[in-house]
TORDREN-160612 format. One record per residue: residue in one letter; x, y, z of N, C-alpha, C in turn. Coordinates in steps of 0.001 Angstrom, whole numbers, plus 500000, padded with zeros to 6 digits. Layout:
AXYZXYZXYZ;...
END
This chain:
M559801019956114282559647019490116164560148021001116666;T559512021133117081559756022660118208560014021934119842;T561165022576120838561079022317121565560427023213122780;P560127022673123594558801023185124740559442023961125434;T558836025192125205559776026819126439558773026719127709;R559937027521128855559084027389129827558478029092130174;H557583028879130375556815030406130929557811031474131679;P557855032413131090558669033377131898558253033208133248;L557300033717133525556423033747135097557223032736135901;V557401031522135486558171030604136253559521030893136089;G560475031405135461561557032055135410561879033002136345;L560616033746136932560637035077137680560548034071138745;L559774033173139270560030032050140599561079031385140746;L561364031166139658563560030452139633563657031247140059;G564059032371139953564837033419140198565039034143141505;T563833034310141878563428034246143587563429033434144187;I563846031739144011564080030995144614565730030639144936;L566653030789143591567776031521143814568153032672144679;L567685033675144703567933034753145267567917034127147149;V566575033626146987565876033102149110567436032409149049;G567834031279148112568847030640148878570547031231148690;G570495031935147929572003033095148493571619033502149799;L570645034385149980570359034959151030570149033831152797;T569936032690152257569819031574153117571644031363153514;A572237031495152552573376030962152895574238032171153482;L574198033168153584574561034287154217573678034514155421;A572413034161155722572152034973156967571075034031157448;G571010032701157085570416031530158140568885032024157131;W568006031132157751566555030534157280565622031836157683;A565665032810158455564309033598158679564229034485157953;L565778035658157837565243036284156827565356035987155390;P565345034728154714565225034752153441563869034226153121;V563050033840154100561521032982154467560992034364154200;V560924035084155382560705036544155041560483037481153458;V561750037519153436561964038126151994561324037724150772;A561413036090151008560690035130149709559376035594149702;S558623035612151014557244035647151173556780037536150497;V557525038365151014557167040077150331557226039853148405;L558480038950148467558423038985146777557405038233146528;F556960037348146896555657036362146413554302037311146486;M554475038196147713553432038559147236552812039905146317;V554469040348145909554079041573145026553841040668143539;M554600039028143594554005038682142171552442038079142246;V552326037769143283550600037166143273550018038693143265;H550219039900143734549688040818143279549357041330142079;E550565041534141025550735041508139918550084040371138923;F550174039240139351549174038519138627548132038749138757;G547399039322139805545946039280139937545518040114138640;H546705041084138591545966042520137393546329041824135949;Y547484040359136105548173040051134361546998039107134486;I546044038111135239545401037075134453544185037773134144;T543684038872134972542449039288134736542687040432133019;A543540040957133157543608041285131957543706040263130821;K544559039487130731544278038612129894543094038109129564;R542288037587130629540915036769130565540108037588130049;S540742039137129700539265040270129219540002040413128002;G540571040032127488541130040318126111541871041367126136;M542691041919127020543173042983127027544363042881126854;L545356043857126332546847043605126004547955043909127092;V548690042996127608549741043042128316551001043174127837;T551714044311128055552912044877127212553976044426128528;D553836044829129809554834044029130449554346043707131406;F555679043047132007555033041910133968556264042108134373;F556295043411135459557521043139136222557516043277137336;V558480042697138219559047042863139575559819044091140263;G559536044936141016560536045482141097560448047166139919;F561259048162140363561276049078139608562721049683139523;G562702050462138948564327051270138515564996050261136915;P566553050391137107566847049822136061566407048166135937;V566322047715134438566301046178134407567218045318134764;L567166044419135569568129043431135729567814042176135050;W566777041669134494566605040910133462565531041020133212;S565301040191131775563658040393130948563841039689129847;T562694039320129315562498038230128368561373038453127678;Q561173038479126276559813038538125623559441037242125506;R558313037170125944557297036156125233555868036525125007;G555382036357123219554680036744122918554471038171122827;E553198038842123369553059040195123276553146040868124484;T554175039824125381554323040468127313555752040501127263;R556249041384127730557953041177128188557392040723129684;Y558468039982130226558708039793131745559761040199131969;G560046040598133326561444040895134159561413041299135449;I562674041673135997562773042074137419563863043358137111;R563350043895137969563914045478137860565030045459139723;A565733046656139765566956046654140427566159046736142022;L565165047632142047564510048277143223563347047094143902;P563111046260144364562234045383145044561339046094145847;L560513047486145364559545047850145947558254048237145499;G558092047106144463556323046459144085556710046078143086;G555917046243141795555790046120140719554758046383139723;Y554789046162138738553594046287137646553562045836136338;V552165045814136109551801044881134805551180046321133677;K551800046243132637551449047580131964550294047069130855;V549469047689130856548167047954129702548334048903129276;P548244049023127483548195050492126845546827050954126987;G546670052306127270545386053295127257544872053070128824;M545806053677129500545329053461131068544909055037131270;T544950055676130006544650057477130033544160057867128649;W543215058506128503542791058648126944543205059692125877;T544897060312126671545516060979125437546617059788125449;D546786058487125382547646057406125425547685057094123399;T548819057399123123548598057213121824548671055455121416;I547586054859120884547486053359120545547585053580119143;D547839052123118565548100051642117126546141051219117039;P545712052299116120544537051788115770543848050416115960;A545120049372115585544573048143115275544616047302116747;L545206047791117461545328047429119018544048048155120020;E543139049339119551543091049999120560541422049174121140;Q540948048193120777539744047315121248540679046276122267;R541756046583122256542526045911123596543164046736124474;T543024047800124404543535048949125777542534048813126750;Y542708049229127944542035049443129015541133050067129144;R541671051757128227540475052519127925538744051824127254;S539257051095126147538222050384125470537651049310126182;A537797048998127630537270048133127933535964048033128478;S535038047454129201533609047646129647534078048362130961;Y533235048760131632532919049197133119533210047791133948;P532796047128134032533009046161134701534612045336134378;R534813045345133619536350044782133310537286045422133827;K536993047101133611537808047667134462538194047688135761;V537070047784136130537028047813137551537758046407138328;I537578045481137508538400043804138308539405043899137807;F540047044599136752541405044698136304542044045610137609;A541779046303137448542329047645138839542615047074139919;S540987046407140511540687045732141923541552044474142109;A541922043952141013542191042516140931543316042433142283;G544565043630142379546072043145142984545530043166144627;S544488044117144702544305044122145990543315042915146626;F542286042393145527541657041333145830542711040110146513;M543758039711145543544670038616145789545371039028147126;H545348040050147788546163040686149186545378040329149732;L543764040141149444542828039417150548542844038151150514;V542711037618149474543034035988149599544098035364150247;M545314036145150038546354035176150877546357035806152092;A545403036713152591545240037735154174544680036365154708;L543591035956154351542436034955154620543233033565154560;L544240033254153522544788032058153541545695031868154875;L546875033069155069547359033163155946546933033256157601;A545464033766157516544562034131158942544102032087159381;W544035031651158248543509030275158342544256029406158711;S545720029589158218546694028865158881546933028851159838;A547075030236160495547543030562162061546565029962162444;L545068029918162282544411029473163364544412027728163257;V544523027062162961544681025918162508545891025280163001;F547065025806162639548032025120162671548733025773164568;F548177026919164742549205027331165448547936027887166879;G546332028125166529545587028504167081545750029966167889;T545028030466168832544684031791169152544621031549170880;T544951032650171125545365033046173093544253033135173559;N543334032391174383542152032676174549542524033543176134;T542395034377176513542883035636177782541467035318178655;K540269034803178246539481034226179559539525033202179991;D540122032440179763540172030930180193541754030471180674;V541522029772181957542839029565182807543206027944181959;G544776028403181651545185026886180898546356026707181553;V546896025380181412548485025033181900549277025374180619;A550197026133181295551249026072180067552148025894180224;G552539025442181559553963024731181968553631023665183038;L554785022602183056554388021670183955555851021954184803;E556283022530186133557349022548187020558102021471187774;V559482021806187457560341020486188071560765020748189251;W560392019996190585560657020166191890562078019166192194;S562854019877192833564168019318193239563576018413194471;G564354016915194222563983016175195230562693015201195035;H562037015736193660560505014740193538560601014430191698;T560235013275191728560296012294190683559383012755189952;L558116013242190545556896013625190061556286014715190828;T555448015717190168554797016678191004553550015886190735;P552661017349192336551295016601191980550438016515190518;A551062017924189869550251017942188493550566016349187794;E551638015907187510552123014991187279551553013763187423;R551594013703188423550640011916189006549543011902188742;A548499013485188681547146013467188452546763013434186913;G548448013720186127547614013384184638547716014740183996;F548047015577184689547844017088183812548514017248182436;K547759018128181515548832017879179869549057019644179868;L549840019688178932549857021145178573548595021414177747;N548179022882177840546909023369177335545794022927177830;D545660022104178791544621021274179573544213023084180184;R542588023071179715541620024217180509541087023827181919;I541561024655182454540890024098183924539581024949183958;V538576023899184028537247023845184577536352024739185586;S536832023674186376536261023697188082536989022795189110;I537387023293190388538048022411191281536649022224192550;D536789021213192737535824020927193429534401021619193104;G533668021738192180532356022146191812532491023567191464;H533505024554191937533866025922191945534332026353190637;S533667026900190090534379027150188392535435028181188480;V536383027927187446537601028490187519537522030109186488;T537785030829186783537416032165186285538141033157185994;S539683032419186557540812033728186775541793032813187087;E543220032829186960544165032887187550544022032525189227;S544153034066189485544142034262190990543056033252191805;A542268033151191020540839032077192147541512030904191966;M542009030354190743542899029030191055543851029022192092;I544850029791192006545800029964193100545144029968194482;A543768030590194749543207030977196095543355029449196309;L542255028820195589541810027434195948542704026380196374;V544055026239195187544782025398195773546013025936196683;R546238027260196805546465027795198487546353027373199660;S544299026791199735544119027025200749543634025406200813;S544523024378200150543943023213200217545176022113199885;V546053022480201302547361021772201599546939020145202117;G547387019274201243546768017944201692545570016949201635;R544801018235201081543287018199200792543138017425198948;S542915016216198974542948015960197472541615017065197106;L542134016977195810541323018054194735540612017207193707;T539330017818193595538682017073192135538739018262191074;I539865018093189921540072019385189146539424018876187750;E538343019367187402537856019441185818538616020340184595;V539016019406184043539690020134182682539063019926181279;L539283020668180616538926020243178920540237020215178195;R540053018762177709541074018358176849540846017965175772;N541059019036174315540890018325173203539418018135172981;G538263019259173468536849018907173221536096017549174027;R537097017152175561536745016356176307537098016571177477;E535968016473178115535838016677179842536199015713180855;L537462015717181646538268014936182336538419015388183456;N538110014094184959538251014883185894539498014661186586;L540219015077187127542045014451187674541551015257189092;H542623014145189757542526014191191110543792014628191515;A544330015894192470545274016326193126545726016338194221;T546400016430194908546728016953196419547880017740196352;P547211019176196925548330020624196938549859019623198097;V550743020309197864551760020053198467552198021602198970;D552904021467200507553207022654201025554326023087200464;G554351024544200134555801024943199223556753025487199787;R555899025604201219557780025839202297558386024844201993;H557928023780201487559001022319201689559472022002200281;I559297022845199472559739022321197919560809023131197617;L561713023316196929562642024200196328562568023776194684;V562879024873194265563427024894192745564157026034192748;N565366025767191928566303026524191883567114026597193426;G566999025985193920567573026373195790566608026899196954;A565547027285195728564826028471196822563629027716197445;P562825027572198477561533027372198857560514028561197954;L559629027354197642558270028356196397557314029184197439;A557467028898198822556946029435199853557467029664201151;T557296031290201828557940031007203105556516031911204033;G556760031525205197556006031915206127555447031015207131;V554612031474208021554230030430208831552635029760208684;T551873030088207358551099029029207106551394028630205929;P550684026886205888551000026576204704550134026969203227;Q551045026763202585550305027335200907550727026324200115;G549498025560199374549565024467198354550031024903197181;F550777024008196128550960024135194887551048022717194384;L550425022625192866550193021170192233551911021333191223;G552548022201190952553283021888190214552959022470188448;I551733023353188288551524024029187261551650025328187037;E552196025572185768552679027185185694551300027222184482;L550505028506185065549319028550185000549111029961183707;G548716029896182317548625030746181454547420030516180371;P547392031651179815545954031566178629546309030495178012;Q544830030216177693545150028678176923545265028782175506;V545652028423174712546056028369173157545138027415172473;V544187027716171826542839026913171453543129026958169796;K543386026011169387543614025544167675542036025516166810;D541773026163166014540230025467165262540486024456164127;S539264024002164440539512022686163236539781023687161930;P540160022787160605539892023256159364538530024293159048;L537426023447159487536227024185158882535987025561160022;Q536427025252161015536010026387162427537162027481162046;A537977027252161011539064028411160855538403029365159735;V537500028666158924537477029460157606536290030723158309;G535288030644159062534900031730159588535539032328160488;G536657031514161377537269032583161988538494033203161179;S539018033020159662539586033798159443539329034716158649;F537852034728158132537014036124157787536717036567158892;S536751036293160349536693037222161606537837038062161780;L538993037365161836540008037802161517540495038968160969;V540124038519159334540422039685158666539866041106158282;G538131040899158818537535041839159183538294042708160048;S538296042104160875538973042795162564540308043704162028;T541042043066161259542009043287160632542050044770160304;L541230044509158842540913045414157942540218046740158034;T539389046745159569538757047364160143540121048662161028;A540736047902161625542305048403162307543208048957161089;A543667048413160367544297049003159204543715050407158801;L542168050295158655541877051554158058542175052525158920;Q542141052732160393541859053458161393543736053651161527;A544249053068161478545746053025161346546296054176160294;V545860053754158927545925054506157974545532056204157895;V544609056381158725544016057727159174544909058207159992;H545416057241160980546421057634162056547692058320161654;V547970057587160471549454057779159908549655059144159115;F548430059574158633548468061030157616547853061698158956;S547488061884160237546908062925160548547947063353161251;P547418064961161566548550066269161792549636065528162875;S548685064850164229549591064526165148550523063610165013;E550225062581164097551247061777163640552500062055162585;V552021062925161759553046063834161185553924064771162146;S553499065145163129554865066084163864555198064758164808;S555018063406164972555763062616165755556767062245165247;L556444061669163881557477061375163069558399062318162640;V558067063612162422559300064899162359560228064971163774;H559756065016164792560224064676166389561046063570166383;Q560403062439165769561416061189165930562308061646165051;V562303061924163915563767062136163347564799063274163667;T564340064339164516565211065048164972565394064962166535;S565027063805166986565328063431168288565193062017168636;K566746061120168749566773060079169203566210059539170345;S566281060312171161565883059951172443564431059222172411;Y563713060562171360561745060431171239561767059150170438;A562869059019169394562455058225168340562429056601169489;S563494056354170457563989054990170909562997054815172219;N562057055353172395561361055528173403560198054521173292;P559884053399173847559121052254173762557482052825173389;S556929053812173851555855053709173457555803054472172439;T556792055152171999556635056017170721556781054873169445;Q557616053793169893557670052772168706556651051928168270;L556006051915169655554352051530169626553855051422168452;S553140052936168229552736053556167240553582054028165850;R554380053578165588555184053963164704554908053261163327;P554770053905162192554387052940161065555884052600160681;V556158051342160024557599051125159751557636051065158000;S558902050896157525559157050705156149559109049519155983;I559312048894154619559603047819154333560639047187154841;V561667047922155187562822047309156127562274046958157616;G561499047835158050561028047201159088560171046184159450;V559588045726158380558542045099158118559327043714158308;I560283043374157182561095042362157108561995041845158297;R562572043092159095563185042921160467562212042302161719;I561055043044161682559979042434162421559853041132162450;A559266040679161173558825039331160596559867038226160702;S561169038907160275562673037658160636562619037482162114;Q562400038421162809562348038299164445561105037247164842;A560124037757164194559068036645164484559110035063164023;A559761035110162884559962033572162395560809032859163412;Q561822033584163970562670032755164769562544032362166167;T561350033022166624561070032493168231559310032272167962;N558660032912166839557354032950167247556781032747165845;R556400031720165548556205031499163881554632031912163582;D553698031573164486551975031904164424552577033815164319;A553153034142165308552864035767165045553683036174163672;L554455035396163041555111035984161866553976035585160647;L553079034739160517551928034449159979551029035676160466;L550686036284161398550020037280161338550722038683161105;I551848038667160675552746039638160405552018040119159192;L552351038706158344552055038849157070550767038810156504;M549780038446157212548641038820156835548013040360157222;N548561041057158403548275042526158374549265043012157444;L550707042540156854550932043512155409549895043226154319;N549455041860154274548324042123153070547571042615153328;V546447042840153914545556043678154465545784045314154407;F547008045548154964547278046912154515547817047285153288;V548644046686152771548774046921151179547706046742150296;G546703046059150626545448046055149550544678046763149719;L544604047171151260543638048204151769543923050041151076;L545398050334151150546253051349150912545938051111149219;N546022050275148644546021050268146716544735050629146479;M543829050459147372542355050927146769541749052105147168;F542696052983147936542089054582148178542044055442147038;P540945056034146886540608056586145789541546057776144961;M542809057342144593543814058260144414544554057756143348;L545096058339142720546103058227141477547516058212142196;P548616057520142267548368056512140978548042054541141751;L547531054910142878547196053947143610545866053031142785;D545609051817142540544469050798142070543229051531141992;G543168052148143394541894052488143366541230053936142659;G542550054434142126542097055605141312541605055089140310;Y542046054854139514541787054145138685539780053669138641;V539836052743139919538511052138140073537483053708140218;A538111054706140851537214055870141128537249056488139700;I538144056592138611537751057326137596536794056504136546;A536844055163136689536258054236135655534915054611136203;T534775054657137455533245054924138225532683055814137955;Y533615056974138230533116058698137470532585058483135868;E533602058012135107533008058006133469531783057350133356;R531563056319133936530554055523133808529391056316134246;L529211056690135899528154057851135719527848058441134989;R529086059168134150528601060414133449528320060067131895;R528239059026131759527628058196130340526699058905129958;R526352059166128795524966059658128436524514059074127316;G523326058152126836523011057787125454524153056743125102;G524794056302125936525583055107124926527394055603124679;E527094056361124916528391057577124219529093057676125441;A530621057511125632531435057106126314531961058522127064;Y532040058558128067532408059832128777533992059635128895;R534897060600128735535890060260128768536765061890129725;A537018061296130820537528062112132098539096062546131299;N539044063542131937540347064157131612541639064272133090;V542384063199132687542977062553133770544115063803133864;A544735064429132710545517065100133372545414065876134191;K544092066496134401543850067406135097543801066747136729;L543961065905136965544689064598138279546005064609138561;T546876065363137349548392064548137175549104065739138589;P548521066746138769548956067677140357548398066518141267;L547509066216141683546889065596142763547696064418142828;A548174063358141689548964062387141656550097062697141968;L550790063770141799552275064208142353551938064484143587;A551345065020144201551073065183145534551256063820146341;V550013063024145688550111061899146730551443060677146760;V551992061024145383553395060275145744554252060946146055;T554193062418146415555219062985146972555178062501148524;V553846062587148978553616062314150288553954061110150775;L553199059667150058553816058531150013555653058392149956;G556368058877149436557689059005149188558089059478150499;L557659060979150999558122061285152048558001060241152880;L556688059802153473556684058709154364557365057471154093;F557664057073153074558696055903152900560276056237153271;L560659057191152874562071057961153426561912058077155109;V560934058788155225561142059283156834561063057592157872;T560329056936157543560234055267157965561314054670157611;L562012054687156512562968053540156235564285054431156794;Y564452055965157198565553056549158656565357055916159661;L563911056074159794564075055870161164564477053903161354;D563791053252160715563965052150160635565259051401160686;L566601052202160259567905052408159866568654052549161111;V568115053890161740568942054607162901568408054510164192;D567124054063164294566043053622165619565652052590165069;P565965051345164766565160049854164860563853050025165776;I562963049388165896562151049092166791562652047970167413;T562536047974168614563030046980169822562526045713169331;N563154044576169406562845043092169107561640042963170111;P560254042790169600559177042863170680558956041110170821;F559596040123170300559825038453170532560939037960171110;R561340038776172319562698038573173182561990037930174168;
END
């Protein structure tokens, strides 16, 4: 009789849950949720490589989350699973990522270099593909559960409380939060200023106000009251000799939630626009002007603390976790969008055609496929790319250190206060 054993990937997940539980006890719920989300993203990225390698018949020798010293590991079959000390990413190891690797001839057919071109591309790009899937799911969730802010429409953002009044005209008329104001007495409302002007000039006159609520058009009837006789926190709403009408409505952009079906198309559109913005941001980060700005921020605390400077500053994983934790406390839809942006950015950066990024392996596999002649495989000399790969690692390492330093010394001001 054999005792059933748990798959090591389940152990990794349980370890993450224990870590999150410990952080929750120490720091509340927001930080652990964000840390768990980032660790989950890393695991899903690596699982993309892992499962495509397994399905392609490749030999997977390692599945690790993190880098540096090993904190925990276990062997299951031919694969070693584990966690390393520095949670800066992860890796799945498949032998034969270069033609110079020494491989047991009995295992050669299961190496990366012996795989067909499509399998190489699918394996190398699987991590970024998983980021795309996660980004789409996060975008869909944000659109369905929190909605988007439509700045073109005028909506009811709140209902005021007036001293000495049990009900305001808006409450008597039956206004609800997130009602969209369509028209007043047949006059289309296209801006907050237009609505305010119509109400201000209609003291004591009943207005027919058309609103859109959950897809239904309703006609509400309300009579503006002279704001000179209304007290809020002990002060009148209006002063002067001219009557000014008020309904007791706080105006603001309308929050529109998509249906689950509508959100499918909306999520692709949102991720697509985010991908375009991320590409522009990556180009900007490595531009001479931004490099100069980062150096200036390191040497000048006042410049680094300037809100306009912080607005365009790249952040390290520490900065991402801090901002996302702040969003989790006050603005959960923003948290989903931050995580969506992070997935898009990481997925895009990984596909840049430079070693040691995943896109570098796709580029090499494509180059080898194009150079193949007469069915004989062409072997690219990856060793020649070592200086370039070291240069890429150096640049990325310096960028990480600079952004980490700035996030620790001059953290970006909480944008969700």
